[in-house]
C-alpha angles and dihedrals in degrees: 000000000000118000136206124221114225139179135196108212133181129210137157112281110242139130111317090358094145094053092042093053097045092048091049090051093048091051094048096051100028094229133109114263129197123198110226104175139003132203126196123206117167109307093339126099116202116193131189109213132191112216126217126340137277089256096052121065111223134193118261116291093246092060092048091049088052092053090050093049091052096046110031119066102184097049126072118197108225098180141348127199145151119234129186117254102256133191120268114289120248113273117263120216116231123195095187105071121157129198111223090218098045112030136064106249125217116230091261093058091046090055094046089052093046096049093034087227136113104263129197122192133188112229105204094188093056095034091231146109122242123202123197119189117186117214139157125243120185090337092309121114112234132177124212115211127203129177129202123188122224133036104252101061102065126180120255139201089263090057088050093048091050091048092048089049091053093049090052094054 
């Protein structure tokens, strides 16, 4: 069964932090990378990255993580793993769908649109996570929003993929 190498990295959240971190990781390992999910917590940006492509065989994720730790100063590798390429997750229904042209957007939704990436953010005041997933529906940009109370049960890229699939249906 084919597997995909992935990393969770952390960097300081600043202007263009996502692009800079992905570029530095790509330079360090010499493989293409693709951000799949980002999480914002205070001034920290955590990104889940897929390493390489299906067509290019890459070294184990742990070796790539070691190379990144040694050569990239502004990025901390939080975890590295290989996961089997699975079928598409079941679509998740979302009641809170915002239209980019018609609705006021919370900061998490604006960030997801700007970075074109599912984005989760911790809301300390409400003690909850917010997930914004951008999608297109009939040539209109929409954002699906989910909320999850409590700190320990975070959103994942699988949650984001299921929500995106639900928005597309």
